[in-house]
C-alpha positions as CSV (number, residue, x, y, z in Angstrom):
1,M,2.6,-7.0,3.6
2,I,1.8,-4.0,5.7
3,N,-1.4,-4.8,7.6
4,N,-2.0,-7.6,5.1
5,K,-4.3,-5.2,3.1
6,M,-6.6,-7.0,0.8
7,G,-5.1,-10.3,1.6
8,G,-1.6,-9.0,0.2
9,D,-3.1,-9.4,-3.4
10,L,-1.3,-6.6,-5.1
11,E,-3.9,-6.6,-8.0
12,K,-6.6,-5.8,-5.3
13,I,-4.4,-3.2,-3.7
14,R,-4.0,-1.5,-7.0
15,K,-7.6,-1.5,-7.9
16,V,-8.3,0.2,-4.5
17,G,-5.7,2.6,-5.3
18,E,-7.2,3.4,-8.8
19,Y,-10.5,3.9,-7.0
20,L,-8.9,6.5,-4.5
21,L,-7.4,8.4,-7.3
22,E,-11.0,8.9,-8.7
23,V,-12.2,9.9,-5.5
24,W,-9.5,12.5,-5.3
25,K,-10.1,13.7,-8.7
26,A,-13.9,14.1,-7.6
27,A,-12.8,16.0,-4.5
28,G,-10.9,18.4,-6.7
29,V,-7.5,17.3,-6.0
30,D,-4.9,18.4,-8.7
31,L,-3.4,15.1,-9.7
32,S,-0.7,16.6,-11.8
33,R,1.0,17.5,-8.4
34,V,0.6,13.8,-7.0
35,E,3.2,11.2,-7.6
36,V,1.8,7.7,-7.5
37,V,3.9,4.8,-6.7
38,W,2.3,1.5,-7.0
39,A,2.9,-1.3,-4.6
40,A,4.5,-3.5,-7.2
41,T,6.9,-0.9,-8.3
42,W,7.8,0.0,-4.8
43,R,8.5,-3.7,-3.9
44,R,10.8,-4.0,-7.1
45,I,12.7,-0.9,-6.0
46,Q,13.1,-2.3,-2.4
47,I,14.4,-5.7,-3.7
48,T,16.5,-4.5,-6.5
49,G,17.3,-1.0,-5.5
50,S,16.2,0.5,-8.8
51,S,12.9,0.8,-10.8
């Protein structure tokens, strides 16, 4: 895992990501223009070459 964030626990990493999405919303970021790729999805794409 990159930098062993959250001990490499994908569920913890996802929760942090969900929190950051809320922070961005509160800061006024237009999330309709943001593409979120979760770590588990990215890893599956890297392993299989498809989503």
